[in-house]
N, C-alpha and C positions, 0 to 999 in steps of 0.2 A: 650859737650862744651857749655859754656855760650854764650848768645847772642840771639838776636831776629831773627826769620826766615826772610829770604829775598827772593825776586823774582828777576830773571834775565831776561832781554830782550836783546838779542844780535842779530846783523844783519851781514850777510856776503853776498857778491854779487860776483858771478862768472863772469869771462870774457865771452863774447858772445860765445856761442857754447860749453862752458865747464860745464854747469849746471849738466849734468848727471854724469860726472866724479867727480865733487865736491860732488854730492849727494852720490855716492858710498862711499866716504871717510867720509862724515857726518854720514851716517848710521852706520858705524863702531864704532861711539862714543856712541850710544844709550845704548846698553846692559851693557858695563862696567861702564858707568856713573850711570845708575840706580842702580847698585850694590854698589856704593861708600857709605861709611859712611856719614850720614848727608844729603843725597839726598832724597827729598820728591817727586819731579816729574821732568821729563826731556822730552821735546818734541821738535822736529824740524819741522817747518812749511815751506811750499813753497808758495810763493806769486802767486796767481792765475793770476794776471795781468802782472807780470814780473817773469817768471820762473827761471831767473838767480839769484833771490833774495830769501834768506832763513832767517828765524827767529828762534832763539832758545827761548823757554819759559821754564824757570827752577824755581824750588823752592828748597831752601836749609835751613836746620835747623839754620844756622848762616853764617855770612860772612866768618868766619874762615874755615868752611867746603868748601865753594865755592873757597876760595883762595887755599886750598889744592888741589881741583879738577884741577885748572889751572896748577898745577905742576905735575899732574899724568902722567905716561908714555904714556897713549893713547892720551891725549891732546897734549903733547909735540910732539909726533910722527905725529899727525894730522897736526899741524902747520908746521912742516918741510916738509911733503909730499905734502901739498896743496898750499904752498906759491905761486907757479906759476899759480894757477887756480883762484886766488882771484883778482878781479878788484879794489875793494874799501877796504881799511883797515877795519877790524872787529870793529864794534862799540858795546860796552857793557854798558848797563845801569843797575845799581844796584838799586833796588826799594824796598819800603816797602808799604804794603797795608795801606790805610787810612781808619780807622774804625770809624772816627768821622763824616762821611757823613750822612746827614739826608735822610730818606727814602722818 
């Protein structure tokens, strides 16, 4: 698919005491997402200072591949199953690397 590769930074925060249950569900996303067409990398990070806070760091070949990912069955199921665990609505930032920075 045509387009520039993009990076995604997404944040999700669990209700207090729900981080481990949310993590179990987040971990289920990793393998199928990494196998998706257009996925370059997909990692989920847990905040050391706030263990209820998780970050997704992803790279996709194009925005179109990322948008397809959001409609994939495992992402749709994740949203349905974890709705009650999430304290703050998920925040997704679509980013592009700036290659014009001076060293």
